[in-house]
C-alpha positions as a LaTeX table, in Angstrom:
\begin{tabular}{lrrr}
\hline
Residue & $x$ (\AA) & $y$ (\AA) & $z$ (\AA) \\
\hline
Unk1 & $-3.03$ & 11.25 & 24.15 \\
Unk2 & $-5.12$ & 8.83 & 22.08 \\
Unk3 & $-3.88$ & 10.36 & 18.81 \\
Unk4 & $-0.28$ & 9.82 & 19.85 \\
Unk5 & $-0.95$ & 6.11 & 20.45 \\
Unk6 & $-2.14$ & 5.68 & 16.86 \\
Unk7 & 0.43 & 8.02 & 15.30 \\
Unk8 & 3.53 & 6.31 & 16.66 \\
Unk9 & 5.12 & 2.93 & 16.25 \\
Unk10 & 4.02 & 0.36 & 13.70 \\
Unk11 & 0.40 & 1.44 & 13.32 \\
Unk12 & 0.92 & 4.29 & 10.79 \\
Unk13 & 3.36 & 2.17 & 8.79 \\
Unk14 & 0.91 & $-0.73$ & 8.64 \\
Unk15 & $-1.94$ & 1.65 & 7.80 \\
Unk16 & $-0.09$ & 3.05 & 4.77 \\
Unk17 & 1.04 & $-0.39$ & 3.61 \\
Unk18 & $-2.52$ & $-1.75$ & 3.89 \\
Unk19 & $-3.83$ & 1.24 & 1.94 \\
Unk20 & $-1.19$ & 0.69 & $-0.75$ \\
Unk21 & $-2.06$ & $-3.01$ & $-0.99$ \\
Unk22 & $-5.80$ & $-2.26$ & $-1.17$ \\
Unk23 & $-5.29$ & 0.28 & $-3.95$ \\
Unk24 & $-2.97$ & $-2.11$ & $-5.80$ \\
Unk25 & $-5.61$ & $-4.85$ & $-5.60$ \\
Unk26 & $-8.10$ & $-2.55$ & $-7.32$ \\
Unk27 & $-5.62$ & $-1.66$ & $-10.09$ \\
Unk28 & $-4.73$ & $-5.31$ & $-10.76$ \\
Unk29 & $-8.40$ & $-6.35$ & $-10.72$ \\
Unk30 & $-9.08$ & $-3.57$ & $-13.24$ \\
Unk31 & $-6.31$ & $-4.94$ & $-15.47$ \\
Unk32 & $-7.89$ & $-8.41$ & $-15.38$ \\
Unk33 & $-11.34$ & $-6.97$ & $-16.08$ \\
Unk34 & $-9.95$ & $-5.18$ & $-19.14$ \\
Unk35 & $-7.94$ & $-8.13$ & $-20.47$ \\
Unk36 & $-9.94$ & $-8.15$ & $-23.71$ \\
Unk37 & $-10.45$ & $-4.40$ & $-24.08$ \\
Unk38 & $-8.79$ & $-3.19$ & $-27.30$ \\
Unk39 & $-5.91$ & $-0.79$ & $-26.67$ \\
Unk40 & $-5.94$ & $-1.23$ & $-22.89$ \\
Unk41 & $-2.51$ & $-0.98$ & $-21.25$ \\
Unk42 & $-1.83$ & $-2.76$ & $-17.95$ \\
Unk43 & $-1.31$ & $-0.47$ & $-14.96$ \\
Unk44 & 0.27 & $-1.09$ & $-11.59$ \\
Unk45 & 1.27 & 0.83 & $-8.51$ \\
Unk46 & 4.98 & 1.63 & $-8.13$ \\
Unk47 & 5.79 & $-1.02$ & $-5.51$ \\
Unk48 & 9.55 & $-0.41$ & $-5.37$ \\
Unk49 & 9.09 & 3.36 & $-5.10$ \\
Unk50 & 6.50 & 2.89 & $-2.36$ \\
Unk51 & 8.89 & 0.73 & $-0.33$ \\
Unk52 & 11.62 & 3.38 & $-0.75$ \\
Unk53 & 9.14 & 6.09 & 0.24 \\
Unk54 & 8.12 & 4.08 & 3.30 \\
Unk55 & 11.74 & 3.52 & 4.28 \\
Unk56 & 12.48 & 7.24 & 3.95 \\
Unk57 & 9.47 & 8.11 & 6.13 \\
Unk58 & 10.66 & 5.61 & 8.74 \\
Unk59 & 14.17 & 7.06 & 8.72 \\
Unk60 & 12.77 & 10.56 & 9.17 \\
Unk61 & 10.55 & 9.33 & 11.99 \\
Unk62 & 13.49 & 7.74 & 13.82 \\
Unk63 & 15.33 & 11.10 & 13.82 \\
Unk64 & 12.55 & 12.71 & 15.87 \\
Unk65 & 12.08 & 12.26 & 19.59 \\
Unk66 & 8.34 & 11.97 & 19.17 \\
Unk67 & 8.48 & 9.10 & 16.67 \\
Unk68 & 5.66 & 10.16 & 14.37 \\
Unk69 & 5.53 & 8.68 & 10.90 \\
Unk70 & 4.71 & 11.43 & 8.41 \\
Unk71 & 3.90 & 11.05 & 4.76 \\
Unk72 & 4.20 & 14.30 & 2.89 \\
Unk73 & 3.03 & 14.86 & $-0.64$ \\
Unk74 & 5.69 & 13.63 & $-3.00$ \\
Unk75 & 6.51 & 15.91 & $-5.88$ \\
Unk76 & 6.11 & 13.77 & $-8.95$ \\
Unk77 & 6.39 & 10.57 & $-6.91$ \\
Unk78 & 2.76 & 9.63 & $-7.25$ \\
Unk79 & 2.08 & 9.53 & $-3.50$ \\
Unk80 & $-0.27$ & 12.00 & $-1.88$ \\
Unk81 & $-1.47$ & 12.22 & 1.68 \\
Unk82 & $-4.12$ & 14.88 & 2.10 \\
Unk83 & $-6.54$ & 15.11 & 5.01 \\
Unk84 & $-5.49$ & 11.72 & 6.29 \\
Unk85 & $-6.15$ & 9.90 & 3.01 \\
Unk86 & $-3.22$ & 8.13 & 1.39 \\
Unk87 & $-3.42$ & 7.79 & $-2.40$ \\
Unk88 & $-1.04$ & 6.25 & $-4.90$ \\
Unk89 & $-1.28$ & 7.08 & $-8.60$ \\
Unk90 & $-1.14$ & 4.10 & $-10.99$ \\
Unk91 & 1.57 & 3.95 & $-13.63$ \\
Unk92 & 2.01 & 1.81 & $-16.73$ \\
Unk93 & 3.03 & $-1.66$ & $-15.63$ \\
Unk94 & 6.82 & $-2.02$ & $-15.58$ \\
Unk95 & 6.47 & $-5.61$ & $-16.83$ \\
Unk96 & 3.71 & $-5.53$ & $-19.45$ \\
Unk97 & 2.64 & $-8.65$ & $-21.25$ \\
Unk98 & 3.05 & $-9.25$ & $-24.95$ \\
Unk99 & 1.07 & $-6.82$ & $-27.08$ \\
Unk100 & $-1.89$ & $-8.55$ & $-28.70$ \\
Unk101 & $-3.27$ & $-7.80$ & $-32.14$ \\
Unk102 & $-5.79$ & $-5.34$ & $-30.65$ \\
Unk103 & $-3.15$ & $-3.30$ & $-28.78$ \\
Unk104 & $-3.89$ & $-4.81$ & $-25.36$ \\
Unk105 & $-0.90$ & $-5.90$ & $-23.27$ \\
Unk106 & $-2.58$ & $-7.53$ & $-20.24$ \\
Unk107 & $-1.12$ & $-10.94$ & $-19.36$ \\
Unk108 & $-3.94$ & $-12.51$ & $-17.32$ \\
Unk109 & $-1.68$ & $-15.18$ & $-15.77$ \\
Unk110 & 0.83 & $-12.57$ & $-14.61$ \\
Unk111 & $-1.93$ & $-10.34$ & $-13.26$ \\
Unk112 & $-3.49$ & $-13.26$ & $-11.36$ \\
Unk113 & $-0.09$ & $-14.09$ & $-9.84$ \\
Unk114 & 0.36 & $-10.44$ & $-8.78$ \\
Unk115 & $-3.16$ & $-10.44$ & $-7.35$ \\
Unk116 & $-2.48$ & $-13.59$ & $-5.29$ \\
Unk117 & 0.84 & $-12.20$ & $-3.99$ \\
Unk118 & $-0.80$ & $-8.89$ & $-3.12$ \\
Unk119 & $-3.69$ & $-10.65$ & $-1.33$ \\
Unk120 & $-1.21$ & $-12.58$ & 0.81 \\
Unk121 & 0.71 & $-9.36$ & 1.57 \\
Unk122 & $-2.55$ & $-7.65$ & 2.55 \\
Unk123 & $-3.54$ & $-10.55$ & 4.85 \\
Unk124 & $-0.18$ & $-10.48$ & 6.62 \\
Unk125 & $-0.39$ & $-6.71$ & 7.12 \\
Unk126 & $-3.92$ & $-6.92$ & 8.52 \\
Unk127 & $-2.85$ & $-9.67$ & 10.92 \\
Unk128 & 0.11 & $-7.56$ & 12.09 \\
Unk129 & $-2.19$ & $-4.58$ & 12.64 \\
Unk130 & $-4.64$ & $-6.80$ & 14.53 \\
Unk131 & $-1.77$ & $-7.99$ & 16.76 \\
Unk132 & $-0.85$ & $-4.36$ & 17.49 \\
Unk133 & $-4.41$ & $-3.56$ & 18.50 \\
Unk134 & $-4.62$ & $-6.72$ & 20.61 \\
Unk135 & $-1.46$ & $-5.63$ & 22.44 \\
Unk136 & $-2.95$ & $-2.19$ & 23.08 \\
Unk137 & $-6.20$ & $-3.76$ & 24.25 \\
Unk138 & $-4.30$ & $-6.06$ & 26.60 \\
Unk139 & $-2.26$ & $-3.16$ & 28.00 \\
Unk140 & $-5.41$ & $-1.11$ & 28.60 \\
Unk141 & $-7.13$ & $-4.05$ & 30.29 \\
Unk142 & $-4.11$ & $-4.59$ & 32.57 \\
Unk143 & $-4.05$ & $-0.90$ & 33.47 \\
Unk144 & $-7.76$ & $-0.94$ & 34.34 \\
Unk145 & $-7.41$ & $-3.78$ & 36.85 \\
\hline
\end{tabular}
């Protein structure tokens, strides 16, 4: 019963999106930290592919009566979901900066902009998840009285 509450609706979608955003934050922060490392190539998580993957999972979920959102391991897609953990493999940044003389292509300004955008996205997702839990809490409190 409890598992079905957390496996249906918006909660699994928000959980995966928050995990993606958290992992992307770490990748972008790593790019910034290595901005002066010779030969370092900027990495990113495949944002467009993740959104397509999420949309596909939602479409599959809407076809079922139960409404579960399932993420299966993607063959070659860079998304894995084993034992409840969702992991996205970084790829070379699709929009690398200009190559410097030492072979590094990190554009710190671009990375900072991506980091700020991702932080805002993360905050919105967490607030949406909090609202979902507040609604559940309210429903439980109403049922108890």
